N, CA, C and O atoms as a Tinker XYZ file with bonds, in Angstrom:
   288  protein
     1  N      4.533000  221.952000  291.808000    73     2
     2  CA     3.124000  222.338000  291.792000    64     1     3
     3  C      2.464000  221.952000  293.114000    63     2     4     5
     4  O      2.839000  220.973000  293.759000    81     3
     5  N      1.500000  222.731000  293.482000    73     3     6
     6  CA     0.751000  222.488000  294.699000    64     5     7
     7  C     -0.173000  221.288000  294.495000    63     6     8     9
     8  O     -0.683000  221.090000  293.393000    81     7
     9  N     -0.395000  220.494000  295.524000    73     7    10
    10  CA    -1.233000  219.296000  295.434000    64     9    11
    11  C     -2.667000  219.636000  295.042000    63    10    12    13
    12  O     -3.315000  218.860000  294.340000    81    11
    13  N     -3.171000  220.791000  295.488000    73    11    14
    14  CA    -4.545000  221.173000  295.146000    64    13    15
    15  C     -4.675000  221.458000  293.650000    63    14    16    17
    16  O     -5.718000  221.194000  293.052000    81    15
    17  N     -3.612000  221.999000  293.046000    73    15    18
    18  CA    -3.634000  222.257000  291.605000    64    17    19
    19  C     -3.635000  220.943000  290.844000    63    18    20    21
    20  O     -4.381000  220.777000  289.879000    81    19
    21  N     -2.792000  220.004000  291.282000    73    19    22
    22  CA    -2.743000  218.695000  290.625000    64    21    23
    23  C     -4.073000  217.966000  290.737000    63    22    24    25
    24  O     -4.494000  217.300000  289.791000    81    23
    25  N     -4.738000  218.083000  291.876000    73    23    26
    26  CA    -6.028000  217.418000  292.068000    64    25    27
    27  C     -7.083000  218.014000  291.151000    63    26    28    29
    28  O     -7.985000  217.310000  290.697000    81    27
    29  N     -6.973000  219.311000  290.877000    73    27    30
    30  CA    -7.969000  219.976000  290.042000    64    29    31
    31  C     -7.770000  219.677000  288.554000    63    30    32    33
    32  O     -8.718000  219.746000  287.773000    81    31
    33  N     -6.543000  219.348000  288.167000    73    31    34
    34  CA    -6.277000  219.078000  286.751000    64    33    35
    35  C     -6.854000  217.717000  286.373000    63    34    36    37
    36  O     -6.771000  216.764000  287.147000    81    35
    37  N     -7.426000  217.633000  285.208000    73    35    38
    38  CA    -7.902000  216.331000  284.781000    64    37    39
    39  C     -6.715000  215.492000  284.317000    63    38    40    41
    40  O     -5.630000  216.019000  284.070000    81    39
    41  N     -6.925000  214.214000  284.203000    73    39    42
    42  CA    -5.856000  213.263000  283.909000    64    41    43
    43  C     -5.189000  213.564000  282.565000    63    42    44    45
    44  O     -3.966000  213.485000  282.453000    81    43
    45  N     -5.962000  213.901000  281.568000    73    43    46
    46  CA    -5.417000  214.164000  280.229000    64    45    47
    47  C     -4.533000  215.411000  280.230000    63    46    48    49
    48  O     -3.457000  215.420000  279.632000    81    47
    49  N     -4.991000  216.448000  280.899000    73    47    50
    50  CA    -4.199000  217.679000  280.982000    64    49    51
    51  C     -2.896000  217.424000  281.730000    63    50    52    53
    52  O     -1.855000  217.975000  281.371000    81    51
    53  N     -2.948000  216.598000  282.761000    73    51    54
    54  CA    -1.750000  216.263000  283.521000    64    53    55
    55  C     -0.765000  215.475000  282.661000    63    54    56    57
    56  O      0.442000  215.707000  282.732000    81    55
    57  N     -1.269000  214.548000  281.853000    73    55    58
    58  CA    -0.399000  213.785000  280.942000    64    57    59
    59  C      0.282000  214.714000  279.943000    63    58    60    61
    60  O      1.479000  214.584000  279.687000    81    59
    61  N     -0.475000  215.648000  279.380000    73    59    62
    62  CA     0.099000  216.600000  278.420000    64    61    63
    63  C      1.163000  217.470000  279.078000    63    62    64    65
    64  O      2.200000  217.758000  278.479000    81    63
    65  N      0.899000  217.886000  280.313000    73    63    66
    66  CA     1.857000  218.707000  281.040000    64    65    67
    67  C      3.157000  217.928000  281.280000    63    66    68    69
    68  O      4.247000  218.481000  281.129000    81    67
    69  N      3.045000  216.663000  281.648000    73    67    70
    70  CA     4.220000  215.825000  281.893000    64    69    71
    71  C      4.987000  215.600000  280.593000    63    70    72    73
    72  O      6.216000  215.671000  280.587000    81    71
    73  N      4.287000  215.330000  279.496000    73    71    74
    74  CA     4.945000  215.153000  278.199000    64    73    75
    75  C      5.697000  216.419000  277.798000    63    74    76    77
    76  O      6.827000  216.352000  277.315000    81    75
    77  N      5.067000  217.563000  278.000000    73    75    78
    78  CA     5.694000  218.836000  277.673000    64    77    79
    79  C      6.953000  219.056000  278.517000    63    78    80    81
    80  O      7.974000  219.512000  278.003000    81    79
    81  N      6.881000  218.739000  279.785000    73    79    82
    82  CA     8.039000  218.913000  280.672000    64    81    83
    83  C      9.175000  217.970000  280.273000    63    82    84    85
    84  O     10.343000  218.357000  280.318000    81    83
    85  N      8.843000  216.740000  279.884000    73    83    86
    86  CA     9.868000  215.790000  279.428000    64    85    87
    87  C     10.532000  216.297000  278.161000    63    86    88    89
    88  O     11.752000  216.214000  278.014000    81    87
    89  N      9.718000  216.827000  277.235000    73    87    90
    90  CA    10.255000  217.372000  275.990000    64    89    91
    91  C     11.195000  218.539000  276.277000    63    90    92    93
    92  O     12.292000  218.609000  275.723000    81    91
    93  N     10.771000  219.443000  277.131000    73    91    94
    94  CA    11.599000  220.596000  277.475000    64    93    95
    95  C     12.896000  220.171000  278.157000    63    94    96    97
    96  O     13.947000  220.768000  277.928000    81    95
    97  N     12.820000  219.146000  278.988000    73    95    98
    98  CA    14.020000  218.664000  279.684000    64    97    99
    99  C     15.014000  218.034000  278.706000    63    98   100   101
   100  O     16.220000  218.041000  278.955000    81    99
   101  N     14.515000  217.494000  277.602000    73    99   102
   102  CA    15.400000  216.831000  276.638000    64   101   103
   103  C     15.964000  217.793000  275.590000    63   102   104   105
   104  O     16.814000  217.407000  274.787000    81   103
   105  N     15.494000  219.037000  275.596000    73   103   106
   106  CA    15.936000  220.009000  274.597000    64   105   107
   107  C     17.405000  220.372000  274.808000    63   106   108   109
   108  O     17.902000  220.414000  275.933000    81   107
   109  N     18.077000  220.631000  273.695000    73   107   110
   110  CA    19.459000  221.087000  273.766000    64   109   111
   111  C     19.474000  222.520000  274.283000    63   110   112   113
   112  O     18.728000  223.373000  273.801000    81   111
   113  N     20.312000  222.770000  275.246000    73   111   114
   114  CA    20.433000  224.124000  275.801000    64   113   115
   115  C     21.551000  224.855000  275.076000    63   114   116   117
   116  O     22.643000  224.316000  274.897000    81   115
   117  N     21.276000  226.079000  274.663000    73   115   118
   118  CA    22.268000  226.918000  273.991000    64   117   119
   119  C     22.618000  228.082000  274.892000    63   118   120   121
   120  O     21.760000  228.608000  275.601000    81   119
   121  N     23.883000  228.488000  274.865000    73   119   122
   122  CA    24.210000  229.731000  275.564000    64   121   123
   123  C     23.527000  230.906000  274.855000    63   122   124   125
   124  O     23.243000  230.838000  273.660000    81   123
   125  N     23.275000  231.952000  275.585000    73   123   126
   126  CA    22.574000  233.107000  275.025000    64   125   127
   127  C     23.303000  233.670000  273.813000    63   126   128   129
   128  O     22.663000  234.097000  272.852000    81   127
   129  N     24.629000  233.676000  273.843000    73   127   130
   130  CA    25.394000  234.223000  272.722000    64   129   131
   131  C     25.134000  233.431000  271.435000    63   130   132   133
   132  O     25.070000  234.008000  270.350000    81   131
   133  N     24.986000  232.111000  271.561000    73   131   134
   134  CA    24.711000  231.281000  270.388000    64   133   135
   135  C     23.294000  231.534000  269.868000    63   134   136   137
   136  O     23.067000  231.570000  268.658000    81   135
   137  N     22.352000  231.709000  270.782000    73   135   138
   138  CA    20.971000  231.994000  270.386000    64   137   139
   139  C     20.876000  233.331000  269.669000    63   138   140   141
   140  O     20.188000  233.456000  268.656000    81   139
   141  N     21.571000  234.327000  270.199000    73   139   142
   142  CA    21.548000  235.661000  269.580000    64   141   143
   143  C     22.167000  235.605000  268.193000    63   142   144   145
   144  O     21.656000  236.219000  267.256000    81   143
   145  N     23.275000  234.863000  268.058000    73   143   146
   146  CA    23.925000  234.733000  266.751000    64   145   147
   147  C     22.990000  234.055000  265.747000    63   146   148   149
   148  O     22.941000  234.445000  264.580000    81   147
   149  N     22.253000  233.043000  266.199000    73   147   150
   150  CA    21.316000  232.345000  265.312000    64   149   151
   151  C     20.189000  233.274000  264.870000    63   150   152   153
   152  O     19.776000  233.236000  263.711000    81   151
   153  N     19.692000  234.102000  265.776000    73   151   154
   154  CA    18.628000  235.049000  265.427000    64   153   155
   155  C     19.156000  236.084000  264.431000    63   154   156   157
   156  O     18.469000  236.430000  263.470000    81   155
   157  N     20.376000  236.576000  264.662000    73   155   158
   158  CA    20.965000  237.544000  263.723000    64   157   159
   159  C     21.108000  236.930000  262.331000    63   158   160   161
   160  O     20.806000  237.578000  261.329000    81   159
   161  N     21.562000  235.697000  262.273000    73   159   162
   162  CA    21.735000  235.019000  260.976000    64   161   163
   163  C     20.384000  234.866000  260.276000    63   162   164   165
   164  O     20.273000  235.105000  259.074000    81   163
   165  N     19.364000  234.467000  261.029000    73   163   166
   166  CA    18.030000  234.308000  260.454000    64   165   167
   167  C     17.513000  235.647000  259.925000    63   166   168   169
   168  O     16.948000  235.714000  258.833000    81   167
   169  N     17.712000  236.710000  260.708000    73   167   170
   170  CA    17.236000  238.023000  260.279000    64   169   171
   171  C     17.999000  238.506000  259.042000    63   170   172   173
   172  O     17.404000  239.097000  258.141000    81   171
   173  N     19.294000  238.260000  258.995000    73   171   174
   174  CA    20.078000  238.634000  257.810000    64   173   175
   175  C     19.557000  237.922000  256.567000    63   174   176   177
   176  O     19.455000  238.519000  255.495000    81   175
   177  N     19.226000  236.640000  256.721000    73   175   178
   178  CA    18.680000  235.877000  255.588000    64   177   179
   179  C     17.344000  236.440000  255.131000    63   178   180   181
   180  O     17.086000  236.545000  253.932000    81   179
   181  N     16.502000  236.801000  256.079000    73   179   182
   182  CA    15.191000  237.362000  255.733000    64   181   183
   183  C     15.360000  238.698000  255.014000    63   182   184   185
   184  O     14.697000  238.959000  254.010000    81   183
   185  N     16.249000  239.540000  255.531000    73   183   186
   186  CA    16.484000  240.842000  254.911000    64   185   187
   187  C     17.038000  240.667000  253.504000    63   186   188   189
   188  O     16.623000  241.364000  252.577000    81   187
   189  N     17.985000  239.727000  253.341000    73   187   190
   190  CA    18.575000  239.488000  252.026000    64   189   191
   191  C     17.506000  238.991000  251.045000    63   190   192   193
   192  O     17.462000  239.440000  249.900000    81   191
   193  N     16.652000  238.074000  251.486000    73   191   194
   194  CA    15.585000  237.568000  250.617000    64   193   195
   195  C     14.619000  238.689000  250.258000    63   194   196   197
   196  O     14.165000  238.776000  249.117000    81   195
   197  N     14.304000  239.546000  251.223000    73   195   198
   198  CA    13.399000  240.663000  250.954000    64   197   199
   199  C     14.019000  241.620000  249.950000    63   198   200   201
   200  O     13.352000  242.087000  249.027000    81   199
   201  N     15.305000  241.907000  250.139000    73   199   202
   202  CA    15.990000  242.804000  249.217000    64   201   203
   203  C     15.995000  242.228000  247.810000    63   202   204   205
   204  O     15.778000  242.945000  246.834000    81   203
   205  N     16.243000  240.935000  247.715000    73   203   206
   206  CA    16.227000  240.291000  246.398000    64   205   207
   207  C     14.834000  240.334000  245.796000    63   206   208   209
   208  O     14.683000  240.563000  244.596000    81   207
   209  N     13.821000  240.116000  246.611000    73   207   210
   210  CA    12.443000  240.152000  246.122000    64   209   211
   211  C     12.089000  241.538000  245.617000    63   210   212   213
   212  O     11.476000  241.678000  244.559000    81   211
   213  N     12.473000  242.572000  246.373000    73   211   214
   214  CA    12.182000  243.938000  245.936000    64   213   215
   215  C     12.933000  244.263000  244.656000    63   214   216   217
   216  O     12.397000  244.948000  243.786000    81   215
   217  N     14.150000  243.790000  244.526000    73   215   218
   218  CA    14.931000  244.028000  243.318000    64   217   219
   219  C     14.242000  243.344000  242.136000    63   218   220   221
   220  O     14.157000  243.920000  241.051000    81   219
   221  N     13.746000  242.103000  242.342000    73   219   222
   222  CA    13.046000  241.389000  241.270000    64   221   223
   223  C     11.780000  242.142000  240.873000    63   222   224   225
   224  O     11.459000  242.232000  239.688000    81   223
   225  N     11.066000  242.678000  241.842000    73   223   226
   226  CA     9.845000  243.428000  241.549000    64   225   227
   227  C     10.190000  244.673000  240.742000    63   226   228   229
   228  O      9.496000  245.013000  239.784000    81   227
   229  N     11.266000  245.352000  241.133000    73   227   230
   230  CA    11.695000  246.547000  240.420000    64   229   231
   231  C     12.057000  246.201000  238.980000    63   230   232   233
   232  O     11.680000  246.923000  238.057000    81   231
   233  N     12.786000  245.100000  238.781000    73   231   234
   234  CA    13.173000  244.679000  237.439000    64   233   235
   235  C     11.931000  244.317000  236.628000    63   234   236   237
   236  O     11.813000  244.707000  235.467000    81   235
   237  N     11.004000  243.575000  237.236000    73   235   238
   238  CA     9.771000  243.200000  236.543000    64   237   239
   239  C      8.989000  244.442000  236.128000    63   238   240   241
   240  O      8.426000  244.490000  235.034000    81   239
   241  N      8.953000  245.443000  237.000000    73   239   242
   242  CA     8.232000  246.677000  236.701000    64   241   243
   243  C      8.877000  247.381000  235.500000    63   242   244   245
   244  O      8.181000  247.882000  234.617000    81   243
   245  N     10.215000  247.410000  235.480000    73   243   246
   246  CA    10.922000  248.038000  234.365000    64   245   247
   247  C     10.662000  247.280000  233.065000    63   246   248   249
   248  O     10.486000  247.895000  232.013000    81   247
   249  N     10.638000  245.953000  233.131000    73   247   250
   250  CA    10.373000  245.130000  231.942000    64   249   251
   251  C      8.962000  245.393000  231.435000    63   250   252   253
   252  O      8.745000  245.498000  230.227000    81   251
   253  N      8.006000  245.500000  232.344000    73   251   254
   254  CA     6.628000  245.764000  231.938000    64   253   255
   255  C      6.509000  247.137000  231.288000    63   254   256   257
   256  O      5.841000  247.286000  230.265000    81   255
   257  N      7.152000  248.132000  231.873000    73   255   258
   258  CA     7.097000  249.473000  231.286000    64   257   259
   259  C      7.723000  249.477000  229.896000    63   258   260   261
   260  O      7.209000  250.111000  228.974000    81   259
   261  N      8.826000  248.769000  229.756000    73   259   262
   262  CA     9.510000  248.693000  228.475000    64   261   263
   263  C      8.622000  247.990000  227.444000    63   262   264   265
   264  O      8.537000  248.425000  226.295000    81   263
   265  N      7.975000  246.928000  227.848000    73   263   266
   266  CA     7.118000  246.171000  226.936000    64   265   267
   267  C      5.900000  246.993000  226.503000    63   266   268   269
   268  O      5.397000  246.846000  225.389000    81   267
   269  N      5.439000  247.860000  227.411000    73   267   270
   270  CA     4.289000  248.687000  227.078000    64   269   271
   271  C      4.684000  249.966000  226.338000    63   270   272   273
   272  O      3.823000  250.742000  225.925000    81   271
   273  N      5.980000  250.177000  226.175000    73   271   274
   274  CA     6.451000  251.363000  225.489000    64   273   275
   275  C      6.391000  252.607000  226.356000    63   274   276   277
   276  O      6.348000  253.724000  225.841000    81   275
   277  N      6.389000  252.421000  227.671000    73   275   278
   278  CA     6.314000  253.557000  228.580000    64   277   279
   279  C      7.691000  254.138000  228.893000    63   278   280   281
   280  O      7.794000  255.201000  229.506000    81   279
   281  N      8.743000  253.444000  228.475000    73   279   282
   282  CA    10.107000  253.898000  228.740000    64   281   283
   283  C     10.701000  254.418000  227.469000    63   282   284   285
   284  O     10.553000  253.802000  226.413000    81   283
   285  N     11.383000  255.557000  227.549000    73   283   286
   286  CA    12.000000  256.147000  226.344000    64   285   287
   287  C     13.141000  255.289000  225.838000    63   286   288
   288  O     13.772000  255.628000  224.838000    81   287
């Protein structure tokens, strides 16, 4: 960072910036292939949960229709 930028920052903002940089430096680095695989796994889980939720809604709808006598 340029010295003029550091001079303009207040002390608290500078402390937060340093803490953030320390945190980022301590983070575990993953290769891109591992990150992509993790995102795919997360998306698969979300899709599976959504599919299950829609299936439950469909079943609930059928049960309600049956209870109301709307189904032959």
